[in-house]
Each structure stands twice: as structure tokens, then as C-alpha cells.
C-alpha positions as CSV (number, residue, x, y, z in Angstrom):
1,M,0.0,0.0,0.0
2,S,1.4,3.4,-1.0
3,E,1.5,6.6,1.0
4,P,-1.1,9.2,0.2
5,S,0.1,12.0,-1.9
6,T,0.9,15.4,-0.4
7,T,-2.1,17.0,-2.1
8,A,-4.4,14.3,-0.8
9,A,-3.1,14.7,2.7
10,R,-3.5,18.5,2.4
11,A,-7.1,18.1,1.3
12,R,-8.0,16.2,4.5
13,V,-6.8,19.0,6.8
14,T,-9.9,21.2,7.5
15,V,-9.9,24.8,8.4
16,R,-11.4,23.8,11.8
17,Q,-8.3,21.7,12.5
18,Q,-6.0,24.5,11.5
19,L,-7.9,27.2,13.4
20,P,-5.6,27.0,16.5
21,L,-2.5,27.3,14.3
22,L,-4.1,30.2,12.3
23,A,-5.0,32.0,15.5
24,A,-1.5,31.6,16.9
25,L,0.1,32.9,13.7
26,V,-2.2,35.9,13.7
27,A,-1.4,36.6,17.4
28,L,2.4,36.2,16.6
29,W,2.0,38.6,13.6
30,M,0.3,41.2,15.9
31,M,3.0,40.8,18.5
32,L,5.7,41.3,15.9
33,W,4.1,44.5,14.7
34,G,3.2,45.6,18.2
35,S,-0.3,46.7,17.3
36,M,-3.8,45.5,17.2
37,T,-5.2,47.6,14.4
38,P,-7.8,46.2,11.9
39,L,-5.1,46.4,9.2
40,T,-2.6,44.4,11.3
41,I,-5.3,41.8,12.1
42,L,-6.4,41.5,8.5
43,S,-2.8,41.3,7.2
44,G,-2.0,38.7,9.9
45,I,-5.0,36.5,8.7
46,V,-3.8,36.8,5.1
47,V,-0.2,36.0,6.0
48,A,-1.3,33.1,8.2
49,L,-3.4,31.6,5.3
50,I,-0.5,32.0,2.9
51,V,2.0,30.4,5.3
52,T,-0.3,27.4,6.1
53,R,-0.9,26.8,2.4
54,A,2.7,27.3,1.2
55,F,4.4,25.4,4.1
56,Y,2.3,22.4,4.8
57,L,2.4,21.0,8.4
58,P,0.5,17.9,9.5
59,A,-2.5,18.7,11.5
60,V,-2.0,18.4,15.3
61,E,-4.9,16.3,16.7
62,L,-6.2,17.7,19.9
63,S,-8.1,15.6,22.3
64,G,-11.0,18.0,22.5
65,R,-10.7,18.0,26.3
66,F,-9.2,20.9,28.3
67,N,-9.3,21.4,32.0
68,P,-8.2,25.0,32.9
69,F,-7.8,24.1,36.6
70,W,-5.4,21.2,36.0
71,F,-3.6,23.2,33.4
72,A,-3.0,26.0,35.9
73,V,-1.7,23.4,38.4
74,F,0.6,22.1,35.7
75,V,1.9,25.6,34.9
76,A,2.4,26.3,38.6
77,R,4.3,23.0,39.1
78,V,6.7,23.8,36.2
79,L,7.2,27.4,37.4
80,A,8.0,26.1,41.0
81,E,10.4,23.5,39.6
82,M,12.1,26.2,37.6
83,V,12.8,28.3,40.7
84,V,14.0,25.3,42.8
85,A,16.1,23.9,40.0
86,S,17.7,27.3,39.3
87,F,19.0,27.4,42.8
88,Q,20.2,23.7,42.6
89,V,22.1,24.4,39.4
90,A,23.5,27.6,40.8
91,L,24.8,25.7,43.8
92,L,26.4,23.1,41.5
93,A,28.1,25.9,39.5
94,I,29.5,27.8,42.5
95,G,30.1,24.8,44.8
96,P,33.3,22.8,45.2
97,R,34.8,21.7,41.9
98,A,34.0,18.1,42.4
99,R,33.2,16.0,39.4
100,H,29.5,16.2,38.7
101,R,28.0,13.2,37.0
102,S,25.2,13.5,34.6
103,A,23.2,10.9,32.6
104,L,21.2,10.5,29.4
105,V,17.9,9.0,30.4
106,K,15.5,7.2,28.0
107,V,11.9,7.9,28.9
108,D,9.1,6.0,27.2
109,L,6.0,8.1,27.3
110,T,2.5,6.8,27.5
111,T,1.0,9.2,25.1
112,R,0.9,8.9,21.3
113,S,-0.2,12.5,20.9
114,D,2.3,14.9,19.2
115,F,0.8,17.7,21.2
116,I,1.4,16.1,24.6
117,L,4.8,14.8,23.6
118,T,5.9,18.4,22.6
119,G,4.4,19.9,25.8
120,T,6.2,17.4,28.0
121,A,9.5,18.0,26.2
122,L,9.1,21.7,26.5
123,A,8.3,21.5,30.2
124,V,11.3,19.2,30.8
125,S,13.6,21.6,28.9
126,L,12.4,24.6,30.7
127,V,13.5,23.3,34.1
128,P,17.2,24.0,34.6
129,G,19.3,20.9,35.0
130,S,17.5,18.8,32.4
131,V,17.2,19.1,28.6
132,V,15.7,16.9,26.0
133,V,18.4,16.0,23.6
134,E,16.4,13.8,21.2
135,V,12.8,12.9,20.5
136,D,11.8,9.6,18.9
137,R,8.4,10.8,17.6
138,A,7.3,7.4,16.2
139,S,7.6,5.6,19.5
140,T,7.1,8.7,21.7
141,V,10.5,8.4,23.5
142,L,12.3,11.3,25.1
143,Y,16.1,11.2,25.7
144,V,16.7,13.6,28.6
145,H,20.1,14.8,29.8
146,S,19.9,15.2,33.5
147,L,22.5,16.7,36.0
148,S,23.5,15.3,39.3
149,V,22.9,11.7,38.5
150,R,25.1,9.4,40.6
151,T,23.1,6.2,41.1
152,D,20.5,4.0,39.4
153,A,18.0,5.5,41.9
154,D,18.8,9.0,40.5
155,V,18.1,7.7,37.0
156,E,14.7,6.4,38.0
157,K,14.0,9.7,39.8
158,A,14.7,11.6,36.6
159,R,12.5,9.2,34.6
160,A,9.7,9.5,37.2
161,H,10.0,13.3,37.0
162,V,9.4,13.3,33.2
163,L,6.6,10.8,33.5
164,G,5.0,13.0,36.2
165,L,5.1,16.0,34.0
166,E,3.5,14.0,31.2
167,R,0.8,12.7,33.6
168,D,0.0,16.3,34.8
169,L,-0.2,17.5,31.2
170,L,-2.5,14.6,30.3
171,R,-4.7,15.4,33.2
172,A,-5.1,18.9,31.9
173,W,-5.2,18.3,28.1
174,G,-5.0,14.7,27.2
175,S,-7.8,12.4,26.0
176,R,-9.8,10.5,28.6
177,A,-8.3,7.2,27.5
178,E,-4.7,8.5,27.9
179,W,-5.5,10.0,31.3
180,E,-7.0,6.7,32.5
181,A,-3.9,4.9,31.4
182,V,-1.6,7.1,33.6
183,R,-4.0,7.8,36.4
184,P,-2.5,7.0,39.8
């Protein structure tokens, strides 16, 4: 069986599916110009339509479920971790010049959603001391470089941290089936 042609794949992407992308591109256009005049909005819509037609991107399938409370909890968790990790990394930097060990940790995510995969990877990379160095999109695996890893228990702690971020993001934005799969 052959792959569908690019034009056939494009035909299946509806305007409704691209609406979040179009809105984000128009918002970005307005921020770049620093104004919200009718002309800026109209030109942003035109540019967004041209960009989405000229540079095809596959549609991101959203679950259709969003919980603002749990999303706020997720954002608060990431912000708190950023503050704490910033101090931890600063202490590593100014502390004694001992050899600090780090590790590359493979984390198999539960989700199959590109949206949740990307959100989890961004949250991991925002927290100092960890960065996603590779993403295997086909099997939803993140390879995370983590600081201060000395033992196997530290590796498991780093893996659990990433899976916890994925779980919190699934609680806020994932499908019901994915949330049930990771629910504690």
C-alpha cells in the first residue's frame, strides 16, 4: 500500500483543524508588529493563510478536552520547579569543583499525541538541569540529559519526574483514555 500524496493529505486538513494554528500565527503577527489595528489583524490573517498553504504542516490532533484548573496546576508546578532547579544548578556551579555526573535517560512516554509529547518535552527543557536532547516521535520516547545523577535510583527519579510532567499534562489536556492509562 502506498503513502497518500501530499495534495491528498492536504485536502483532508480542515480549516477547523488549522484554526488554533491560524489564531496563533495571527497573534504572533500582531506581537511582531506591536499593534492590534484592523489592518494588522487582516494582514495577519492573510499571511497566516498563505503560510499554512505554502508550508504544509501535518494537523495536530487535539483531544477535545481541556481542564483549565489542572492546566493551571501544571503551569504552577513547572514554574515552581524552575525556581527550585535554578538554585540547585547555581549551587552546582559555585560549589566545590567536584566532578558532577550526569546521565542521558531514556523515557518511554505513555501518550501517542504529538501535542502532549511536545508539551512534555518543553516542560522538561524549561526546568534547569535537564534538557531533551532527542525525541523519537514514532515511539514517543524522550532522551533527557539530567544533571547530578550518581546512582540508578537517581536515573529512576529523573525518569519519574518526566513521566510525572506527562501525567500532569495529560490530566489537563489529554484524552480520557490516555488520562485513565496514567491515572494513579
